MDAnalysis code that builds the backbone (N, CA, C; Angstrom):
import MDAnalysis as mda
import numpy as np

u = mda.Universe.empty(447, n_residues=149, atom_resindex=np.repeat(np.arange(149), 3), trajectory=True)
u.add_TopologyAttr("name", ["N", "CA", "C"] * 149)
u.add_TopologyAttr("resid", np.arange(1, 150))
u.add_TopologyAttr("resname", ["UNK", "UNK", "UNK", "UNK", "UNK", "UNK", "UNK", "UNK", "UNK", "UNK", "UNK", "UNK", "UNK", "UNK", "UNK", "UNK", "UNK", "UNK", "UNK", "UNK", "UNK", "UNK", "UNK", "UNK", "UNK", "UNK", "UNK", "UNK", "UNK", "UNK", "UNK", "UNK", "UNK", "UNK", "UNK", "UNK", "UNK", "UNK", "UNK", "UNK", "UNK", "UNK", "UNK", "UNK", "UNK", "UNK", "UNK", "UNK", "UNK", "UNK", "UNK", "UNK", "UNK", "UNK", "UNK", "UNK", "UNK", "UNK", "UNK", "UNK", "UNK", "UNK", "UNK", "UNK", "UNK", "UNK", "UNK", "UNK", "UNK", "UNK", "UNK", "UNK", "UNK", "UNK", "UNK", "UNK", "UNK", "UNK", "UNK", "UNK", "UNK", "UNK", "UNK", "UNK", "UNK", "UNK", "UNK", "UNK", "UNK", "UNK", "UNK", "UNK", "UNK", "UNK", "UNK", "UNK", "UNK", "UNK", "UNK", "UNK", "UNK", "UNK", "UNK", "UNK", "UNK", "UNK", "UNK", "UNK", "UNK", "UNK", "UNK", "UNK", "UNK", "UNK", "UNK", "UNK", "UNK", "UNK", "UNK", "UNK", "UNK", "UNK", "UNK", "UNK", "UNK", "UNK", "UNK", "UNK", "UNK", "UNK", "UNK", "UNK", "UNK", "UNK", "UNK", "UNK", "UNK", "UNK", "UNK", "UNK", "UNK", "UNK", "UNK", "UNK", "UNK", "UNK", "UNK", "UNK", "UNK"])
u.atoms.positions = np.array([
    [54.794, -27.445, -8.164],
    [55.115, -27.453, -9.571],
    [54.264, -28.486, -10.306],
    [54.116, -29.642, -9.704],
    [53.327, -30.708, -10.302],
    [51.853, -30.326, -10.361],
    [51.378, -29.613, -9.319],
    [49.983, -29.177, -9.307],
    [49.711, -28.192, -10.447],
    [50.652, -27.281, -10.686],
    [50.487, -26.307, -11.762],
    [50.472, -27.006, -13.125],
    [51.311, -27.990, -13.296],
    [51.374, -28.720, -14.554],
    [50.080, -29.512, -14.800],
    [49.580, -30.158, -13.761],
    [48.332, -30.923, -13.876],
    [47.164, -29.974, -14.150],
    [47.140, -28.864, -13.467],
    [46.091, -27.878, -13.684],
    [46.142, -27.333, -15.111],
    [47.341, -27.100, -15.627],
    [47.504, -26.626, -16.994],
    [46.994, -27.665, -17.995],
    [47.323, -28.922, -17.783],
    [46.876, -29.993, -18.683],
    [45.350, -30.100, -18.664],
    [44.742, -30.012, -17.499],
    [43.276, -30.085, -17.375],
    [42.629, -28.903, -18.098],
    [43.200, -27.714, -17.921],
    [42.670, -26.532, -18.602],
    [42.752, -26.661, -20.117],
    [43.845, -27.197, -20.622],
    [44.011, -27.370, -22.059],
    [42.957, -28.334, -22.599],
    [42.711, -29.435, -21.893],
    [41.711, -30.397, -22.361],
    [40.294, -29.838, -22.281],
    [39.999, -29.056, -21.264],
    [38.651, -28.500, -21.127],
    [38.360, -27.436, -22.178],
    [39.348, -26.617, -22.498],
    [39.100, -25.524, -23.438],
    [39.304, -25.924, -24.899],
    [39.958, -27.022, -25.165],
    [40.196, -27.408, -26.559],
    [38.916, -27.885, -27.241],
    [37.932, -28.313, -26.499],
    [36.676, -28.778, -27.073],
    [35.685, -27.662, -27.325],
    [35.993, -26.456, -26.910],
    [35.062, -25.346, -27.079],
    [35.133, -24.815, -28.502],
    [33.980, -24.438, -29.022],
    [33.918, -23.840, -30.349],
    [33.300, -22.468, -30.200],
    [34.104, -21.451, -30.374],
    [33.615, -20.084, -30.226],
    [33.013, -19.603, -31.533],
    [31.815, -19.044, -31.472],
    [31.221, -18.347, -32.623],
    [30.334, -17.243, -32.072],
    [30.366, -16.079, -32.686],
    [29.549, -14.975, -32.204],
    [28.063, -15.313, -32.267],
    [27.327, -14.823, -31.287],
    [25.901, -15.121, -31.207],
    [25.151, -14.511, -32.374],
    [25.448, -13.273, -32.696],
    [24.700, -12.571, -33.735],
    [25.418, -12.568, -35.077],
    [26.214, -13.589, -35.324],
    [26.859, -13.646, -36.629],
    [25.795, -13.953, -37.678],
    [25.980, -13.391, -38.854],
    [25.001, -13.591, -39.909],
    [25.229, -14.970, -40.511],
    [24.274, -15.833, -40.289],
    [24.364, -17.180, -40.814],
    [23.685, -17.221, -42.168],
    [24.175, -18.076, -43.015],
    [23.510, -18.218, -44.302],
    [22.251, -19.038, -44.100],
    [21.213, -18.650, -44.799],
    [19.957, -19.369, -44.712],
    [20.079, -20.670, -45.484],
    [19.501, -21.711, -44.935],
    [19.429, -22.971, -45.646],
    [18.046, -23.108, -46.269],
    [17.437, -22.001, -46.567],
    [16.104, -21.988, -47.138],
    [16.106, -21.176, -48.421],
    [15.109, -21.464, -49.249],
    [14.922, -20.693, -50.464],
    [13.934, -19.579, -50.166],
    [14.329, -18.353, -50.446],
    [13.492, -17.190, -50.164],
    [12.887, -16.709, -51.469],
    [11.563, -16.631, -51.481],
    [10.857, -16.160, -52.667],
    [10.066, -14.915, -52.300],
    [10.296, -13.833, -53.012],
    [9.587, -12.582, -52.762],
    [8.323, -12.582, -53.613],
    [7.172, -12.533, -52.943],
    [5.890, -12.562, -53.645],
    [5.546, -11.187, -54.188],
    [5.598, -10.176, -53.322],
    [5.285, -8.820, -53.767],
    [6.055, -7.807, -52.935],
    [6.239, -6.622, -53.551],
    [6.924, -5.531, -52.880],
    [6.126, -4.252, -53.114],
    [6.026, -3.438, -52.071],
    [5.395, -2.132, -52.211],
    [6.133, -1.147, -51.327],
    [6.024, 0.124, -51.676],
    [6.714, 1.152, -50.904],
    [7.835, 1.783, -51.703],
    [8.897, 2.148, -51.027],
    [10.041, 2.826, -51.634],
    [10.789, 1.875, -52.576],
    [10.871, 2.230, -53.859],
    [11.464, 1.349, -54.873],
    [12.953, 1.108, -54.642],
    [13.686, 2.160, -54.295],
    [15.132, 2.021, -54.097],
    [15.442, 1.057, -52.962],
    [14.729, 1.195, -51.867],
    [14.948, 0.306, -50.722],
    [14.494, -1.111, -51.053],
    [13.348, -1.251, -51.720],
    [12.851, -2.573, -52.085],
    [13.820, -3.304, -53.011],
    [14.398, -2.595, -53.972],
    [15.385, -3.229, -54.861],
    [16.592, -3.711, -54.070],
    [17.059, -2.891, -53.142],
    [18.202, -3.280, -52.315],
    [17.856, -4.500, -51.452],
    [16.672, -4.479, -50.823],
    [16.248, -5.600, -49.980],
    [16.137, -6.885, -50.795],
    [15.560, -6.804, -51.983],
    [15.391, -8.010, -52.797],
    [16.743, -8.576, -53.237],
    [17.694, -7.707, -53.598],
    [19.028, -8.185, -53.982],
    [19.712, -8.890, -52.822],
    [19.626, -8.294, -51.634],
    [20.276, -8.896, -50.460],
    [19.614, -10.217, -50.066],
    [18.298, -10.287, -50.159],
    [17.600, -11.538, -49.836],
    [17.927, -12.627, -50.850],
    [18.076, -12.264, -52.123],
    [18.463, -13.241, -53.133],
    [19.870, -13.779, -52.884],
    [20.769, -12.930, -52.396],
    [22.129, -13.373, -52.072],
    [22.115, -14.411, -50.955],
    [21.221, -14.230, -49.974],
    [21.181, -15.114, -48.823],
    [20.349, -16.366, -49.074],
    [19.620, -16.396, -50.171],
    [18.748, -17.521, -50.486],
    [19.565, -18.676, -51.069],
    [19.190, -19.870, -50.682],
    [19.826, -21.089, -51.195],
    [18.737, -21.970, -51.788],
    [19.069, -22.694, -52.850],
    [18.109, -23.642, -53.416],
    [17.926, -24.776, -52.420],
    [16.695, -24.944, -51.968],
    [16.414, -25.925, -50.930],
    [14.959, -26.356, -51.034],
    [14.639, -27.452, -50.342],
    [13.247, -27.915, -50.311],
    [12.423, -27.054, -49.352],
    [13.086, -26.408, -48.403],
    [12.406, -25.524, -47.452],
    [12.298, -24.129, -48.066],
    [11.053, -23.667, -48.272],
    [10.829, -22.392, -48.946],
    [10.066, -21.433, -48.044],
    [10.501, -20.184, -48.080],
    [9.820, -19.109, -47.352],
    [9.406, -18.051, -48.358],
    [8.133, -17.675, -48.295],
    [7.626, -16.618, -49.158],
    [7.533, -15.340, -48.343],
    [7.921, -14.213, -48.950],
    [7.959, -12.938, -48.238],
    [7.195, -11.880, -49.022],
    [6.375, -11.131, -48.301],
    [5.722, -9.945, -48.842],
    [6.375, -8.747, -48.152],
    [6.896, -7.811, -48.947],
    [7.642, -6.673, -48.418],
    [6.840, -5.389, -48.613],
    [6.740, -4.598, -47.563],
    [6.140, -3.268, -47.643],
    [7.044, -2.324, -46.860],
    [7.603, -1.321, -47.540],
    [8.509, -0.383, -46.881],
    [7.938, 1.024, -46.924],
    [8.320, 1.799, -45.939],
    [7.906, 3.197, -45.871],
    [9.109, 4.014, -45.403],
    [9.476, 5.014, -46.199],
    [10.620, 5.868, -45.877],
    [10.112, 7.287, -45.707],
    [10.525, 7.947, -44.620],
    [10.087, 9.323, -44.395],
    [11.241, 10.173, -43.882],
    [11.160, 11.461, -44.201],
    [12.149, 12.437, -43.751],
    [11.376, 13.520, -43.013],
    [11.810, 13.792, -41.793],
    [11.086, 14.745, -40.948],
    [12.047, 15.812, -40.438],
    [11.560, 17.043, -40.384],
    [12.350, 18.149, -39.837],
    [12.177, 18.150, -38.318],
    [13.294, 18.121, -37.606],
    [13.258, 18.123, -36.143],
    [13.434, 19.520, -35.556],
    [14.281, 20.334, -36.185],
    [14.556, 21.661, -35.631],
    [14.801, 22.656, -36.762],
    [14.470, 23.921, -36.479],
    [14.702, 25.009, -37.424],
    [15.462, 26.118, -36.723],
    [16.173, 26.925, -37.515],
    [16.880, 28.066, -36.935],
    [15.967, 29.294, -36.937],
    [16.524, 30.450, -36.601],
    [15.716, 31.678, -36.498],
    [15.169, 32.145, -37.846],
    [15.778, 31.707, -38.940],
    [15.317, 32.080, -40.277],
    [14.343, 31.039, -40.853],
    [13.891, 30.116, -40.028],
    [12.981, 29.028, -40.424],
    [13.600, 28.072, -41.439],
    [14.903, 27.921, -41.400],
    [15.582, 26.933, -42.224],
    [15.841, 25.691, -41.378],
    [15.637, 24.535, -41.956],
    [15.813, 23.279, -41.217],
    [17.273, 23.068, -40.834],
    [17.498, 22.694, -39.596],
    [18.859, 22.417, -39.128],
    [19.049, 20.948, -38.776],
    [18.012, 20.276, -38.297],
    [18.096, 18.866, -37.911],
    [16.992, 18.083, -38.610],
    [17.369, 16.875, -39.069],
    [16.423, 15.996, -39.750],
    [16.415, 14.626, -39.081],
    [15.341, 13.896, -39.352],
    [15.256, 12.497, -38.930],
    [14.785, 11.684, -40.121],
    [15.543, 10.654, -40.453],
    [15.144, 9.715, -41.493],
    [14.619, 8.476, -40.805],
    [13.471, 7.990, -41.265],
    [12.834, 6.838, -40.640],
    [12.467, 5.828, -41.723],
    [12.865, 4.587, -41.506],
    [12.572, 3.510, -42.434],
    [11.800, 2.432, -41.690],
    [10.601, 2.131, -42.189],
    [9.762, 1.101, -41.588],
    [9.619, -0.018, -42.603],
    [9.929, -1.223, -42.190],
    [9.772, -2.394, -43.040],
    [8.754, -3.339, -42.440],
    [7.707, -3.622, -43.190],
    [6.706, -4.611, -42.786],
    [6.897, -5.838, -43.666],
    [7.084, -6.988, -43.040],
    [7.351, -8.220, -43.765],
    [6.352, -9.283, -43.325],
    [5.823, -9.988, -44.296],
    [4.920, -11.103, -44.036],
    [5.638, -12.367, -44.498],
    [5.985, -13.237, -43.542],
    [6.688, -14.476, -43.855],
    [5.685, -15.621, -43.892],
    [5.782, -16.463, -44.920],
    [4.907, -17.628, -45.044],
    [5.762, -18.845, -45.325],
    [5.540, -19.875, -44.520],
    [6.273, -21.128, -44.687],
    [5.302, -22.260, -44.390],
    [4.997, -23.045, -45.389],
    [4.011, -24.119, -45.283],
    [2.689, -23.572, -44.758],
    [2.295, -23.957, -43.566],
    [1.037, -23.491, -42.984],
    [1.249, -22.327, -42.023],
    [2.492, -22.027, -41.707],
    [2.777, -20.957, -40.748],
    [2.901, -19.612, -41.445],
    [2.496, -18.574, -40.718],
    [2.607, -17.213, -41.217],
    [3.020, -16.316, -40.059],
    [3.858, -15.332, -40.357],
    [4.343, -14.439, -39.310],
    [4.527, -13.041, -39.874],
    [4.041, -12.037, -39.147],
    [4.241, -10.633, -39.532],
    [5.367, -10.039, -38.710],
    [6.239, -9.320, -39.384],
    [7.383, -8.690, -38.726],
    [7.413, -7.224, -39.122],
    [7.586, -6.356, -38.129],
    [7.728, -4.923, -38.384],
    [9.062, -4.482, -37.784],
    [9.904, -3.909, -38.629],
    [11.215, -3.437, -38.200],
    [11.310, -1.952, -38.526],
    [11.637, -1.154, -37.510],
    [11.739, 0.292, -37.677],
    [13.144, 0.755, -37.315],
    [13.714, 1.589, -38.170],
    [15.031, 2.176, -37.919],
    [14.952, 3.679, -38.149],
    [15.632, 4.449, -37.270],
    [15.662, 5.907, -37.367],
    [17.100, 6.387, -37.348],
    [17.308, 7.555, -37.957],
    [18.618, 8.187, -37.913],
    [18.431, 9.694, -37.913],
    [19.107, 10.374, -36.998],
    [19.041, 11.845, -36.904],
    [20.373, 12.434, -37.335],
    [20.280, 13.570, -38.042],
    [21.508, 14.223, -38.493],
    [21.277, 15.716, -38.685],
    [22.379, 16.430, -38.745],
    [22.361, 17.885, -38.950],
    [22.350, 18.189, -40.447],
    [21.784, 19.337, -40.788],
    [21.720, 19.788, -42.172],
    [23.117, 20.159, -42.666],
    [23.414, 19.788, -43.904],
    [24.672, 20.170, -44.540],
    [24.419, 21.386, -45.421],
    [25.421, 22.193, -45.629],
    [25.259, 23.410, -46.427],
    [25.103, 23.121, -47.914],
    [25.767, 22.120, -48.409],
    [25.746, 21.795, -49.830],
    [24.611, 20.805, -50.124],
    [23.707, 21.156, -51.034],
    [22.565, 20.293, -51.360],
    [22.988, 18.978, -51.996],
    [24.014, 19.002, -52.837],
    [24.513, 17.786, -53.475],
    [25.040, 16.803, -52.424],
    [25.846, 17.317, -51.498],
    [26.370, 16.476, -50.417],
    [25.231, 15.967, -49.542],
    [24.228, 16.801, -49.323],
    [23.079, 16.431, -48.502],
    [22.350, 15.225, -49.114],
    [22.104, 15.266, -50.427],
    [21.403, 14.170, -51.100],
    [22.223, 12.886, -51.064],
    [23.528, 12.998, -51.303],
    [24.392, 11.814, -51.248],
    [24.439, 11.226, -49.841],
    [24.508, 12.087, -48.844],
    [24.533, 11.649, -47.449],
    [23.227, 10.936, -47.095],
    [22.101, 11.488, -47.522],
    [20.806, 10.861, -47.257],
    [20.691, 9.506, -47.949],
    [21.204, 9.414, -49.176],
    [21.167, 8.141, -49.902],
    [22.011, 7.088, -49.179],
    [23.184, 7.494, -48.689],
    [24.046, 6.577, -47.956],
    [23.370, 6.119, -46.661],
    [22.724, 7.029, -45.954],
    [22.018, 6.689, -44.717],
    [20.873, 5.729, -45.021],
    [20.166, 5.993, -46.100],
    [19.048, 5.151, -46.510],
    [19.505, 3.709, -46.724],
    [20.625, 3.529, -47.425],
    [21.152, 2.182, -47.666],
    [21.667, 1.544, -46.379],
    [22.256, 2.336, -45.483],
    [22.711, 1.798, -44.199],
    [21.538, 1.331, -43.356],
    [20.444, 2.092, -43.356],
    [19.248, 1.676, -42.626],
    [18.685, 0.384, -43.219],
    [18.722, 0.269, -44.543],
    [18.257, -0.952, -45.204],
    [19.144, -2.138, -44.840],
    [20.453, -1.921, -44.710],
    [21.361, -2.996, -44.299],
    [21.036, -3.478, -42.885],
    [20.744, -2.549, -41.996],
    [20.385, -2.914, -40.626],
    [19.098, -3.735, -40.618],
    [18.130, -3.304, -41.417],
    [16.867, -4.037, -41.486],
    [17.081, -5.430, -42.063],
    [17.928, -5.561, -43.067],
    [18.226, -6.880, -43.651],
    [18.854, -7.804, -42.617],
    [19.791, -7.287, -41.826],
    [20.433, -8.148, -40.828],
    [19.437, -8.583, -39.749],
    [18.542, -7.685, -39.342],
    [17.523, -8.060, -38.358],
    [16.522, -9.043, -38.957],
    [16.157, -8.833, -40.210],
    [15.225, -9.744, -40.880],
    [15.858, -11.120, -41.047],
    [17.133, -11.157, -41.368],
    [17.841, -12.426, -41.525],
    [17.830, -13.215, -40.222],
    [18.027, -12.543, -39.096],
    [17.969, -13.241, -37.811],
    [16.575, -13.808, -37.547],
    [15.557, -13.040, -37.891],
    [14.186, -13.505, -37.672],
    [13.808, -14.631, -38.630],
    [14.336, -14.597, -39.853],
    [14.087, -15.696, -40.797],
    [14.726, -16.978, -40.278],
    [15.942, -16.867, -39.741],
    [16.609, -18.049, -39.181],
    [15.842, -18.628, -38.008],
    [15.159, -17.780, -37.225],
    [14.377, -18.254, -36.082],
    [12.996, -18.732, -36.486],
    [12.560, -18.423, -37.704],
    [11.233, -18.810, -38.180],
    [11.319, -20.237, -38.617],
])
C-alpha cells in the first residue's frame, strides 16, 4: 500500500511539470509580414493576403513575401457521351521569402479530385469552396515554414 502511494506521488510530481501543446498548432508569427507583389489567380491571392495580414504582428523582425499562384482544373475521366465525370483542381503557390540577407523559395502544391455534379450552379459553388479550402491548407503550410525561417 505504501509503495503504491509513493509511486502515485512520484508520478504526480513528474507529470505536473509537463506542458502539452500540439506540434503542428498554428502559432502566431512574431514577425511583420509585408507582401511585395502578387501574381496569378486574383481570388486566391486576395484570400492569401488577408490571411497573412491577420497573422502579421508589428515587430522589428520583417519578412517580405512575393506570391505567385496558379490554379488549374483538369478533366480526369469522361463517360460514353464524352461528358466529364471526374475533375482535379490543382493549386500551386510559389513564395519567395526575404528576411534581411536571407532569401528562400517555397513551392506548395495541393490537389483535390471530385465527381461532376449535375447542377452547374452547385458545381461552381462547390469548386469555389474547394478553392478556398486549398488556399487555407497552403496558408497553414506557409505559416509553418515562415515560423521555421
